[in-house]
C-alpha atoms as a printed R data frame, in Angstrom:
    type eleno elety resid chain resno       x       y       z
1   ATOM     1    CA   MET     A     1 133.602 106.338 135.567
2   ATOM     2    CA   SER     A     2 133.499 104.166 138.588
3   ATOM     3    CA   ASN     A     3 136.910 102.515 138.316
4   ATOM     4    CA   THR     A     4 138.811 105.801 138.456
5   ATOM     5    CA   PRO     A     5 140.984 105.845 141.576
6   ATOM     6    CA   MET     A     6 140.135 108.593 144.026
7   ATOM     7    CA   ALA     A     7 142.570 111.468 143.892
8   ATOM     8    CA   ALA     A     8 142.669 114.490 146.164
9   ATOM     9    CA   ASN     A     9 142.714 117.049 143.362
10  ATOM    10    CA   PRO     A    10 139.637 117.413 141.069
11  ATOM    11    CA   LEU     A    11 141.925 117.983 138.063
12  ATOM    12    CA   THR     A    12 143.833 114.770 138.803
13  ATOM    13    CA   ARG     A    13 140.525 112.875 139.068
14  ATOM    14    CA   THR     A    14 139.454 114.319 135.719
15  ATOM    15    CA   VAL     A    15 142.723 113.358 133.998
16  ATOM    16    CA   LEU     A    16 142.437 109.816 135.358
17  ATOM    17    CA   GLU     A    17 138.809 109.648 134.228
18  ATOM    18    CA   ILE     A    18 139.807 110.662 130.691
19  ATOM    19    CA   ASP     A    19 142.701 108.172 130.769
20  ATOM    20    CA   GLU     A    20 140.285 105.415 131.782
21  ATOM    21    CA   TYR     A    21 137.890 106.401 128.988
22  ATOM    22    CA   ALA     A    22 140.717 106.357 126.417
23  ATOM    23    CA   SER     A    23 141.940 103.040 127.782
24  ATOM    24    CA   GLY     A    24 138.502 101.549 127.210
25  ATOM    25    CA   LEU     A    25 138.763 102.496 123.528
26  ATOM    26    CA   GLY     A    26 142.026 100.574 123.150
27  ATOM    27    CA   TRP     A    27 145.313 101.591 121.588
28  ATOM    28    CA   ASP     A    28 146.058 103.060 118.166
29  ATOM    29    CA   GLN     A    29 143.415 105.751 118.586
30  ATOM    30    CA   PRO     A    30 143.463 109.315 117.275
31  ATOM    31    CA   ALA     A    31 144.039 112.263 119.585
32  ATOM    32    CA   ARG     A    32 140.958 113.349 121.536
33  ATOM    33    CA   LEU     A    33 140.203 116.841 122.814
34  ATOM    34    CA   PHE     A    34 137.969 117.618 125.797
35  ATOM    35    CA   ALA     A    35 136.452 120.803 127.171
36  ATOM    36    CA   LEU     A    36 136.419 120.824 130.969
37  ATOM    37    CA   VAL     A    37 133.435 122.433 132.650
38  ATOM    38    CA   ASP     A    38 132.540 122.984 136.293
39  ATOM    39    CA   THR     A    39 130.148 120.142 137.172
40  ATOM    40    CA   ALA     A    40 127.986 122.159 139.590
41  ATOM    41    CA   ARG     A    41 127.651 125.022 137.095
42  ATOM    42    CA   LEU     A    42 126.780 122.594 134.297
43  ATOM    43    CA   ARG     A    43 124.130 120.962 136.462
44  ATOM    44    CA   ALA     A    44 122.612 124.342 137.351
45  ATOM    45    CA   GLN     A    45 122.768 125.974 133.910
46  ATOM    46    CA   GLU     A    46 122.200 122.983 131.616
47  ATOM    47    CA   PRO     A    47 120.176 120.395 133.577
48  ATOM    48    CA   SER     A    48 119.101 118.438 130.493
49  ATOM    49    CA   LEU     A    49 122.706 118.175 129.272
50  ATOM    50    CA   ALA     A    50 123.799 117.168 132.784
51  ATOM    51    CA   THR     A    51 121.177 114.417 132.778
52  ATOM    52    CA   GLN     A    52 122.271 113.290 129.310
53  ATOM    53    CA   LEU     A    53 125.867 113.081 130.603
54  ATOM    54    CA   GLY     A    54 124.765 111.049 133.644
55  ATOM    55    CA   LEU     A    55 125.422 113.834 136.157
56  ATOM    56    CA   ASP     A    56 122.240 113.380 138.165
57  ATOM    57    CA   ASP     A    57 124.022 112.630 141.455
58  ATOM    58    CA   GLU     A    58 123.740 115.872 143.450
59  ATOM    59    CA   SER     A    59 126.236 114.592 146.047
60  ATOM    60    CA   GLU     A    60 129.132 115.170 143.658
61  ATOM    61    CA   THR     A    61 129.027 118.936 143.277
62  ATOM    62    CA   ALA     A    62 132.752 119.636 143.238
63  ATOM    63    CA   GLY     A    63 134.684 118.628 140.215
64  ATOM    64    CA   LEU     A    64 135.056 118.905 136.514
65  ATOM    65    CA   THR     A    65 133.154 117.274 133.692
66  ATOM    66    CA   PRO     A    66 135.074 116.441 130.505
67  ATOM    67    CA   ILE     A    67 133.089 116.910 127.299
68  ATOM    68    CA   GLU     A    68 134.672 115.355 124.232
69  ATOM    69    CA   GLN     A    69 134.940 117.704 121.272
70  ATOM    70    CA   ASP     A    70 134.829 116.968 117.552
71  ATOM    71    CA   GLU     A    71 137.628 114.881 116.120
72  ATOM    72    CA   VAL     A    72 141.115 116.324 116.109
73  ATOM    73    CA   PRO     A    73 142.125 116.651 112.451
74  ATOM    74    CA   THR     A    74 144.823 114.216 111.370
75  ATOM    75    CA   ASP     A    75 145.893 116.267 108.342
76  ATOM    76    CA   LYS     A    76 147.277 119.126 110.449
77  ATOM    77    CA   ALA     A    77 150.114 119.217 112.980
78  ATOM    78    CA   LEU     A    78 148.769 119.085 116.534
79  ATOM    79    CA   ASP     A    79 150.384 122.387 117.549
80  ATOM    80    CA   GLU     A    80 148.880 124.097 114.483
81  ATOM    81    CA   PHE     A    81 145.438 122.737 115.328
82  ATOM    82    CA   LEU     A    82 145.681 123.818 118.968
83  ATOM    83    CA   GLY     A    83 146.614 127.302 117.763
84  ATOM    84    CA   THR     A    84 143.175 127.594 116.138
85  ATOM    85    CA   ILE     A    85 141.153 126.888 119.280
86  ATOM    86    CA   ALA     A    86 139.305 129.483 121.359
87  ATOM    87    CA   TRP     A    87 137.117 128.414 124.273
88  ATOM    88    CA   PRO     A    88 133.909 130.060 125.511
89  ATOM    89    CA   ASP     A    89 133.877 131.432 129.070
90  ATOM    90    CA   ALA     A    90 131.921 128.426 130.390
91  ATOM    91    CA   VAL     A    91 134.926 126.193 129.675
92  ATOM    92    CA   VAL     A    92 137.249 126.273 132.697
93  ATOM    93    CA   GLY     A    93 139.895 124.020 131.193
94  ATOM    94    CA   CYS     A    94 140.715 121.567 128.447
95  ATOM    95    CA   ALA     A    95 142.392 118.212 128.075
96  ATOM    96    CA   LEU     A    96 143.952 116.221 125.288
97  ATOM    97    CA   THR     A    97 144.799 112.573 125.061
98  ATOM    98    CA   VAL     A    98 147.312 111.504 122.437
99  ATOM    99    CA   GLU     A    99 149.499 108.467 121.739
100 ATOM   100    CA   ARG     A   100 153.172 108.820 120.911
101 ATOM   101    CA   LEU     A   101 156.385 106.815 120.734
102 ATOM   102    CA   MET     A   102 158.841 107.660 123.454
103 ATOM   103    CA   LEU     A   103 162.523 106.906 123.977
104 ATOM   104    CA   PRO     A   104 164.449 106.868 127.240
105 ATOM   105    CA   PRO     A   105 166.721 109.867 127.891
106 ATOM   106    CA   SER     A   106 169.749 107.653 127.222
107 ATOM   107    CA   ALA     A   107 168.724 107.399 123.546
108 ATOM   108    CA   GLU     A   108 169.077 111.157 123.019
109 ATOM   109    CA   ALA     A   109 172.808 110.880 122.389
110 ATOM   110    CA   GLN     A   110 172.172 108.260 119.678
111 ATOM   111    CA   VAL     A   111 169.968 110.445 117.444
112 ATOM   112    CA   PRO     A   112 171.585 110.698 114.007
113 ATOM   113    CA   GLN     A   113 172.362 114.236 112.854
114 ATOM   114    CA   GLY     A   114 170.533 115.818 109.930
115 ATOM   115    CA   LEU     A   115 167.301 113.834 110.086
116 ATOM   116    CA   GLY     A   116 164.166 115.602 108.938
117 ATOM   117    CA   GLU     A   117 160.877 115.156 110.773
118 ATOM   118    CA   GLY     A   118 159.962 112.048 108.757
119 ATOM   119    CA   GLY     A   119 163.387 110.515 109.163
120 ATOM   120    CA   LEU     A   120 163.388 111.148 112.892
121 ATOM   121    CA   ALA     A   121 159.936 109.589 113.252
122 ATOM   122    CA   LYS     A   122 161.109 106.513 111.349
123 ATOM   123    CA   TRP     A   123 164.273 106.271 113.458
124 ATOM   124    CA   VAL     A   124 162.261 106.465 116.700
125 ATOM   125    CA   ALA     A   125 159.723 103.912 115.415
126 ATOM   126    CA   GLU     A   126 162.534 101.445 114.681
127 ATOM   127    CA   HIS     A   127 164.529 102.063 117.872
128 ATOM   128    CA   PRO     A   128 164.696  98.931 120.065
129 ATOM   129    CA   GLU     A   129 164.052 100.922 123.275
130 ATOM   130    CA   ARG     A   130 160.954 102.758 122.016
131 ATOM   131    CA   GLN     A   131 157.815 102.601 124.083
132 ATOM   132    CA   GLU     A   132 154.272 103.485 123.145
133 ATOM   133    CA   VAL     A   133 152.700 105.915 125.560
134 ATOM   134    CA   ARG     A   134 149.282 107.514 125.915
135 ATOM   135    CA   MET     A   135 149.500 110.996 127.367
136 ATOM   136    CA   THR     A   136 146.510 112.756 128.855
137 ATOM   137    CA   VAL     A   137 147.211 116.385 129.674
138 ATOM   138    CA   ALA     A   138 144.777 118.881 131.192
139 ATOM   139    CA   VAL     A   139 145.093 122.579 131.947
140 ATOM   140    CA   LEU     A   140 142.797 125.062 133.642
141 ATOM   141    CA   ARG     A   141 142.295 128.731 132.847
142 ATOM   142    CA   ASP     A   142 143.709 129.561 136.276
143 ATOM   143    CA   GLY     A   143 146.994 127.819 135.428
144 ATOM   144    CA   GLY     A   144 146.380 124.417 137.029
145 ATOM   145    CA   ARG     A   145 147.918 121.472 135.175
146 ATOM   146    CA   GLU     A   146 147.879 117.707 135.405
147 ATOM   147    CA   SER     A   147 149.069 114.825 133.252
148 ATOM   148    CA   ALA     A   148 148.694 111.074 133.134
149 ATOM   149    CA   LEU     A   149 151.020 108.716 131.265
150 ATOM   150    CA   ARG     A   150 150.176 105.117 130.435
151 ATOM   151    CA   LEU     A   151 152.702 102.841 128.765
152 ATOM   152    CA   ARG     A   152 151.296 100.276 126.387
153 ATOM   153    CA   GLU     A   153 153.602  97.672 127.863
154 ATOM   154    CA   LYS     A   154 152.165  98.368 131.357
155 ATOM   155    CA   ASP     A   155 148.546  98.944 130.360
156 ATOM   156    CA   SER     A   156 146.933  98.968 133.785
157 ATOM   157    CA   ALA     A   157 145.209 101.698 135.813
158 ATOM   158    CA   THR     A   158 147.599 100.959 138.686
159 ATOM   159    CA   GLU     A   159 150.596 101.718 136.443
160 ATOM   160    CA   VAL     A   160 149.451 105.191 135.297
161 ATOM   161    CA   LEU     A   161 151.860 107.955 136.254
162 ATOM   162    CA   THR     A   162 150.437 111.357 137.171
163 ATOM   163    CA   GLY     A   163 151.973 114.749 137.771
164 ATOM   164    CA   PRO     A   164 151.657 118.355 136.645
165 ATOM   165    CA   GLU     A   165 154.989 118.520 134.783
166 ATOM   166    CA   LEU     A   166 155.153 115.188 132.927
167 ATOM   167    CA   VAL     A   167 154.430 116.699 129.489
168 ATOM   168    CA   PRO     A   168 155.270 120.408 129.822
169 ATOM   169    CA   GLY     A   169 155.304 121.225 126.107
170 ATOM   170    CA   LEU     A   170 151.820 119.861 125.535
171 ATOM   171    CA   ALA     A   171 150.560 121.582 128.689
172 ATOM   172    CA   GLU     A   172 151.947 124.889 127.366
173 ATOM   173    CA   ALA     A   173 150.229 124.364 124.013
174 ATOM   174    CA   LEU     A   174 146.908 123.628 125.730
175 ATOM   175    CA   ALA     A   175 147.286 126.631 128.060
176 ATOM   176    CA   ALA     A   176 147.829 128.836 124.998
177 ATOM   177    CA   THR     A   177 144.290 127.985 123.851
178 ATOM   178    CA   PHE     A   178 143.075 130.215 126.726
179 ATOM   179    CA   ALA     A   179 145.323 133.189 125.851
180 ATOM   180    CA   ASP     A   180 143.466 136.327 124.836
């Protein structure tokens, strides 16, 4: 994806590539799950798949290739779904992109007591300070993590925030998919 800004870390580049892909699909999209494979290994072991994925350029041997998986089910909680995943050895990491509503930390004190999950979701959806955010989180088997956050209100590649600890709960859930 040619418009992805260059980043020093291959995992950061991969997260930004997935963010750019998701951005091209627009907002109000379902969650998307990706297997991350070593690009050089993919090229060597599966040359026809590498060609199909447009990985013919031998100059780019370092890095990760995201491969989108089947649809994430919408009838099951995300954490429950992630708990059912097991990856083959060829997969060195995984990534998930998901949209959520987010409130600033200052809104935490305003949350009404006794709301169930549905009530809380409704309260957040109606809150005047809510923001729509797309989170892309990736983890590696070796423990590496990276995240990208894009606010709908600042929907530009130059406004994407990155960092390994932006969405720690989701990173933990993804890392658990590699637990034995």
